C-alpha positions in Angstrom: -8.7 -141.2 -16.7 -12.4 -140.0 -16.2 -13.9 -137.0 -14.2 -16.9 -137.1 -12.5 -19.3 -134.3 -10.6 -20.7 -135.4 -7.3 -22.4 -132.8 -5.8 -19.7 -129.4 -5.2 -16.8 -132.1 -5.4 -14.6 -133.5 -8.4 -13.2 -136.6 -8.9 -10.6 -138.6 -11.0 -10.7 -142.3 -11.8 -7.9 -143.5 -9.2 -8.3 -147.2 -8.9 -10.1 -149.2 -12.5 -13.0 -151.8 -12.0 -10.5 -154.7 -14.0 -8.1 -153.6 -10.9 -10.9 -154.0 -7.8 -12.0 -157.7 -9.4 -8.8 -158.7 -9.8 -8.0 -157.9 -6.1 -11.2 -159.3 -4.5 -10.5 -162.3 -6.4 -7.0 -162.4 -5.1 -7.7 -162.2 -1.5 -10.7 -164.2 -1.5 -8.3 -167.1 -3.0 -6.3 -166.3 0.5 -9.5 -166.7 2.6 -10.8 -170.1 1.1 -7.1 -171.2 1.8 -7.4 -169.7 5.3 -10.8 -170.6 6.0 -10.9 -174.2 4.7 -13.7 -176.6 6.8 -14.9 -173.5 8.7 -17.7 -172.2 7.3 -17.1 -168.8 7.6 -19.3 -166.1 8.3 -18.7 -162.8 7.0 -20.2 -159.9 8.7 -20.9 -157.1 5.7 -20.2 -153.5 7.1 -23.2 -151.3 5.5 -23.3 -149.6 4.0 -20.2 -149.2 2.1 -19.1 -153.0 2.3 -22.1 -154.3 0.4 -20.9 -154.3 -2.9 -17.1 -156.2 -2.4 -18.8 -158.2 0.0 -21.4 -159.7 -2.8 -18.1 -160.2 -4.8 -15.9 -161.3 -2.2 -18.7 -164.1 -1.4 -19.1 -165.0 -4.9 -15.1 -165.6 -5.1 -15.0 -167.6 -2.7 -14.8 -171.7 -2.8 -15.2 -172.7 0.3 -19.0 -172.9 2.5 -19.5 -169.9 4.0 -22.8 -167.5 5.3 -23.3 -163.6 5.1 -25.0 -161.1 7.5 -24.8 -157.5 7.5 -23.9 -154.9 10.6 -24.8 -151.1 9.9 -22.2 -149.0 11.7 -22.1 -144.9 11.3 -19.2 -142.4 12.0 -18.9 -140.5 8.5 -21.2 -137.3 7.8 -20.0 -135.7 4.5 -16.2 -136.6 3.9 -14.8 -136.6 7.5 -15.2 -139.0 10.4 -16.4 -137.9 13.3 -14.6 -140.2 15.6 -18.2 -141.8 17.4 -19.3 -145.4 16.3 -22.9 -145.4 16.4 -24.1 -149.3 15.6 -27.6 -148.5 13.5 -28.4 -151.8 12.5 -27.2 -155.1 14.6 -26.2 -158.9 14.5 -29.2 -161.4 15.1 -26.5 -164.4 14.4 -25.3 -166.5 17.3 -21.6 -165.7 17.3 -20.4 -168.7 19.8 -18.3 -170.6 18.0 -18.3 -169.5 14.5 -15.0 -167.9 12.2 -15.8 -165.0 11.6 -14.6 -162.4 8.5 -15.8 -158.7 9.0 -16.3 -157.3 5.7 -15.4 -153.5 5.5 -15.0 -150.9 2.8 -12.0 -148.6 4.2 -10.4 -149.2 7.1 -8.6 -145.5 8.2 -8.4 -144.4 11.9 -9.2 -148.1 12.8 -11.5 -146.5 15.3 -14.8 -148.6 14.2 -12.9 -151.3 13.7 -11.3 -152.0 16.9 -14.4 -151.3 18.5 -16.5 -153.6 16.6 -13.4 -156.3 17.2 -14.0 -156.0 20.9 -17.9 -156.1 20.6 -17.5 -159.2 18.4 -15.4 -160.9 21.1 -18.2 -160.5 23.6 -20.3 -162.6 22.0 -17.5 -165.9 21.9 -16.6 -166.3 18.5 -14.0 -169.6 17.6 -11.7 -166.5 15.5 -12.4 -162.5 14.3 -10.6 -161.4 11.0 -10.3 -158.3 9.3 -11.1 -158.2 5.7 -11.2 -154.7 3.7 -10.9 -152.9 0.3 -8.9 -150.6 1.4 -6.6 -149.8 4.3 -4.6 -146.1 4.8 -2.0 -147.0 7.0 -0.5 -143.1 7.5 -4.1 -142.6 9.1 -5.0 -145.6 11.0 -4.8 -145.0 14.9 -5.2 -148.4 16.5 -2.7 -151.3 16.3 -5.7 -153.2 13.9 -4.2 -157.0 12.7 -6.3 -156.5 8.9 -5.1 -159.7 7.1 -7.3 -159.5 3.8 -6.3 -156.2 2.9 -7.2 -155.7 -1.3 -5.6 -152.0 -1.3 -3.2 -149.7 0.7 -4.1 -146.0 -0.5 -2.9 -142.8 0.7 -5.1 -140.7 2.8 -7.2 -139.2 0.1 -11.6 -139.1 0.2 -12.6 -141.7 -2.7 -15.5 -142.9 -3.7 -17.1 -145.5 -6.3 -17.6 -149.3 -5.6 -19.9 -149.0 -2.7 -17.9 -146.2 -1.4 -20.2 -142.6 -1.2 -19.9 -138.8 -0.5 -23.1 -137.7 1.1 -25.0 -141.0 0.1 -23.4 -140.1 -3.8 -21.0 -142.4 -6.0 -22.1 -145.2 -4.5 -22.6 -146.7 -7.7 -19.3 -145.9 -10.0 -17.7 -149.2 -11.2 -14.5 -147.6 -10.8 -12.5 -146.3 -7.7 -12.6 -142.1 -8.4 -9.7 -140.0 -5.7 -11.6 -136.4 -4.5 -9.7 -133.3 -6.4 -7.9 -130.5 -4.6 -10.5 -127.2 -5.3 
């Protein structure tokens, strides 16, 4: 276990790169099976999911496409509760099978808004794939079909997730230590 300091906070290793890769591969196998013959569009939610989305796509064994949307709801280490779309979707989603690729689902508010927004664009289906879900913090009834990890309500960084834009480059996941 290692300790890292990012700005004014201290974090310890909680999930290793190896564990992450194993779970990503397992989820990719399930998606490949479930979406066979459908050419899904992976819709990565920036910034946090970019590493997960790339690794997930490389593990898929079916034809697929990828695009990104940028939403903002965090400031520092807490969610503001307000979701802002910063970079939108340009693709025609009519009749497409969409797999939203998210880094973390905690309250579910961002995901609920995104699913509702996508639903107005006539997709054939919308599925949720997340690296992490915090079941104890969920406030919305979201059907998360593909989750790599279910975690407690801790603040984490690494593998694309950040603390105030820092720590995304860490290969492992680190959990915030209480001060």
